[in-house]
N, C-alpha and C positions, 0 to 999 in steps of 0.2 A: 546421109539423109537429113534433110532439113524439116523439122517438125515445129508446128505452131500450136500451142495449147491456148484455149480460152477457159478460164477457171475463176471460181469465186475466191480462190486462195492465191496469194502472191508467191507461193512456194518458198524457196530458200531466200527470198528477198525480205522476209519478215524483219530480221535484225537490221538490215540496211535501212529500212523505212522507220525503224524505231517505234512501231505501233504494235498494239496487242491485237492479234487476229485469233479468234476462237473458232475451232472446227476445221474440217478438211485437213486433219493432221497427217494423213497419209500422202497428201500431195507433195509437201516438202521432202518426205522420205523418198518418194518416187523420183522427184526432181534430182535429188542428190545421186541416186543410183543410175540415172540416165546420163550423167556427166561422162563425156568421152565416148558414149555409145552412138549418140546422134547430135546434130546441131540443134539445140533446143531453144525455143523462144516462147515466152509465157506472157499472155495478155490477161489483165484482171482489172476489176473495178477498184478505184481508190478515191478517197475523199478530197484529194487535192490534184491540181493539174501539174503533172511532172513530165519531164522528158524521159525517154527510155534510158535504161542504165544496165550495167552488166555486173553480176555477182558470180564469181567462179567462171564457169563456161556457159552459163545461161544468160540470155538477154531478156529483160523484163520491160513490159509496155503498160504503164498505169493508164487506165481509161478514166480520166478525170473530167471535171466540168467546172468552169469558173463560177457558175451559179449553183454548185452542188448543194449548198446549204438550203437555198430556196427550193430546189427541186425535192430534196429530202423532206422538207416541211410540207410541201404540197402533196407528196406521196402519203404522208401520215394523215393529213387532214382530209384528203379526197379519196383515199384508197386507190389512187392512180398507180399503175405499174408500168415498168419499161417494157416496150415491145420492140418496135423498129426505130425508136427515136435515135439510137446511137449506131445504126447500121452503117452510116457514112464513116464513122470512126473505126469500126471493125474492118471495113473494106480498105481503109487507109493503111491499117497495120498489115493486112494480108498483102497489099500491093508493095509495101515496104519490105516485108520479109521474103515474099515469094517462096513460100514453103512447098515441099513436095506433098505434104499431107497435113490436114488440120484435125486436131483432137479437142472436142468440147467435153469438159468434165461436168456432167450433171445436166438434167433437163429442167431444173428449177430456175435457170437463168435464161435471158433472152438471146443468147448467142446463136441459137439454132436458126435464127432468121436469115443467116448468111447463106444457107444451103442453096436457095434458088439463084443466088447472085454470084456464085463462084464456080469455076470448072474444076477447082482443086478438090480432090476427094475429102469428105468430112466424115469422121467417125465420132459417135457420141457414147460416152461412158454413162451407164445408169447408176445413179447414187440412190435415189428413191423416186417413185412415180407420184407426182403431185395429184394426179387423177385419183389414185387409191388413197393417198393421205387425206385428200378432201372428203372422200367417202367415209373414212374412219375418224375424222377429226373430232367429232362431237362425243361419240361413244357414251360414256356414263354421265354426261353433263347435259343439263337442260339449256334452253336458249337463255333463260334468266341467269344461270350460272355463268355462261360465256359473256354476258353483257357487263359483268363486274369490271370496274376499272381501278387502277392503283392510285387512289387519291390519298395516299399516306402523307400526312403533313410533315413527317420526319424526312421525307425525300426532298430533293432540290426543286425549286420552282420550275426549272426547265424540265425535269423528269415528270412532274405532275402535268404540265401543259402538253407534253408529248406522249402522255400515257395513252395506250390503245388497248381496248378490250379484245379478248380472243374472238368475240363475235365479228368485230370489224376485220381482224386478221384473217378470219375464215373467208370473208367476202373478197379480200384481196387475193387470198390463195386461190379462190375460184377463178379469178381473172388470169392469174398466172397459169392455172391448169389449162385454160383454153389456149393460151399461147403455146404451152408444152405440146398439146395434142395437135395443133396446127403444124408445128415444126417437126414433130415425129412422123407425120404423114409424108414429109419430104425426105425422110432419112433413109439412107441406103445401107449404112453400116452401124451396128450397135455392139458395144462391149458390155457384158454383164457378168454376174458371178454366182447367181442362184437360180434354182428351178423357177422360183417366183418371178424374177425379172425377165427370164427367158419366155415364160408363158404370157406375161403381160405384154411383152414386146411383140409377140405374134399377133396381138389384137390392136395395139396402139400404133405400131410401126410395121404394118403388114407387108410392106415392100422392102424390108431391110434384111440383111444377112447378119446373123448373131454370132458373136465370138465370146468364149468364156475366158476371163482373165481375173484372177484374184487381186486383192489389194495388199500393198506393203504395210507392215506394222512398224511403228517407231522402234528404234534399236533398244531403248531402255527397257521395253517389255520383254524382249528376248533375253536381256541380261539379268532381269529380276525374276527370281523364282519364288513362288508362293510358299510362305512359311506357316501361315495360320496364326491364330490367336491362342495363346496357352494360358488362359485364365477361365474363370467360371462363367463368364457371359459369352453369348454368341455375338460376334461382330459381323454384320452383313454389309456388303458394299454394292451400291448401284450408282451408275453414272447416267443422269437423266437431264434432258433439256427442259427449258421453261415453256413447254407446250402441253395442251390437254390430252394429246394422243400418246404421250410417253409413259403413262401408267402410274404416275405418282399417287393418284387416289387409291389404286389397288395396293400399293405399298403401305399407305396409311391404314387402310382397312385391315390388311393382314397383320400389321403390327398391333392394331387394336385387339385383334383376336389373341395374338400371342401374349400380350400383356395381361390377359385374364388368367394365364397359367402361372402356377407358382414354381414350375419345374426349372425355369431358366430366365435369366435377365438378358434383354436384347439391347444392342446398340446398332441402329441402322444408319450408316453414314451415306449421305447423298451428295455426290459430286456433281457440279454443273448447275446447281440451284442454290440461291441465297435465300435467307429467311424473308427478305423483303420482296422477292419476286412475285409476280402476279399469280402464278399457279398456286402458290402457298395460300394466298388470300382467298382464291376461288375455292380451294379444297376445304379450307377451314369453314367457310360459309356453307358448303355443301354437306359436310359430314357432321358439323356441330359437335355434339358430345362424343361422337365416335372418332374425332380427330385425336390421335394419341398425344397425351401430355408428357410422356416420357419416352425415351429411346430413340427419337429422331435427332440426327445431327447433320445440319446442312453445312457443307464444306465450301460452297461457292465454286468459282472457276479455279482450277488447279493447273499448273504446268505439268509436263510429262513426268518429271522426277517426283513431284509431290504426289501425283496420282498413283504412280507405280508403288511408292512407299506405303500409301494408305491401303492399296489393294493387297499388297503382300502380307500385311498384318491382319487382314480380315479372315474370317472363317470360310466365307463363301460369297459368290457373286450372284446377283439377281438382275435380270433384264426383264422388266415388267411391261414393255411397250405394247400398244395395241396394233402398231404397224411398224415394220422395219424391212429393209432389204437384207443387208448383212451388217449388223450392228458393229461398228468399230470397237466400242467398249467391250462387247462380248468377245470379239476376236482377241483383244488385248488380254482379257482375263484368261482365255484359253491358252494363249501363248505362255502366260505365267504359270499355268497349271492349276488354276483355281477351280474348285468344284463349282459348277454353274447350274443355275435354274433360269430358264428363259421361257417366255411365252411363245407358243407355236404360231407366230404371226409373220406374214410375208415370207421372207427367205430364210428365216431362222432355222427351219428344218434342214436346210442345206449346209448349215454351219455346225450343227450339233445333233447327234443321234440320241434319242431318248433311251436312257438306261445304259448308255455306253460312255459318253463323255459328260453326261449331266442329266438333268430332268427337264422335259418339255411339258408345259402346262397350258391350259386354256387361258387366253387373255381375259382380264377383268374378273377373275375368280380369286378373291382373297383367301378363301378357306383352303383351296388346294395349294395355294402358294405357301400359306402358313404351315400346312401339313408336310409339304415338300422340304421346307426348312428344317422341321423337326426330324424328318426321315434321315437327312444327311447328318444332322447333329448327333442323332442316336446311333449312327452307324459309321464309326471312324474308318473302317475298312472300305466302305462304299465311297467315302470322301477321297480316300487314297486312290481308289480305282478310277474315279472321275478325274482326279488330278493328273494321273499318269496318262490316261487316254486323251484328255483334252490337250495337254501340252504336246504330245506326240503328233496328233492330227494337225494342230495349228502350226507347229514348226514346219511340217511338210507343206501345208496349204499356203503359208505366207513366206516361203523361201524367196528372198528378194532377187537372187540371181535368176531363178527360174521365171519369176514374174516379169522381170525386165526383158529376158530373152523371148518370152511368149509375146509380149506387147510389140516388140520390134518385128517379130515374125509376122504378126497380124498386119502391121503397117506395110510390110513388104508384100504380103498376099493381096492386100487391097490395091496397092499400086500396080501389081502385076495384073490383077483382074481388070482394072481400068485400062491399062495398056492393051490388053487383049481385045477390049471392046472397040478401041479406036481403029 
């Protein structure tokens, strides 16, 4: 079977390209596991114009543009987003590969515009729905908060000139949301993994058939088991993106409340965010004196090995997001057997059962978050119970062989269904 992926990630071509790609960590893991199972081709956006190349058994097609710097600048300055501008390039790749099936990873990209222009079956994997993210984007922030920009003189001139407020990012997100909704109306086949994305799919892609397939987690998290922190302070780990809907303000407010107590010292380590990131500046302005002066430790971007090491030495994991589908970082924490607290947002309820593998809380509530942290801290047996149950459930859910076999089975079912209609 010949399969063509369109993805934001270059899969296992990262090292070949010599560039640092952040996010979509499960795509390389899936790419690796698909080797020898299908003839795999991967198309992705890249900042340079390159010819196709092969790494292992997968062939890669960078979608570049000679004027990519100018286009990127215009996108920042005008909030312009890509819709069908590169359709000709997508179709060129399709005609070159001649795949049996096309798999688009994510609705946040413009690849879905190919659907009306090809007779080859197209299946879309749901990562998150921009429609819902746009609805939840602002949450606890005012318009004034979101208009703050990163004019830090310690940053480079380029970084200052290209700085963009969250308010402008939200407007661009709204345009991409409209593209997502247009493409979903043409979609016939959707792959998801939670009750949340299945239910949203029934509204946004009403003519589609839905398949459930979980995601592969990077090997290092299977190999690393949670140990916990054996000293007097509580070490909490969160992996959070530089976005206002990821819940960093709830973390700061919860830590502010915990710091009032003399019972325990807290160290809350935040991976994925640097001290100079815009979200930190926005939250400092919003919370003022309530912004915690002690206990916060920003780790920035970490590779998988660094991330697993930091997580294994923490006491518990917190996912504070206002909207998620199935948080990769939560799944990684569960695979390691960490006691977890997560907001009951989006598809999180399909990942973790309250009171069994961890604690689910209302998003945006710093008091219940702080209280849940103390509950686990004061009950070592409860932490052990959550650890055992979360690792057991996540090991089964993210079994790579099962996931690959399920995905290939769905490809075959879709091809059979199309053949039956002809």
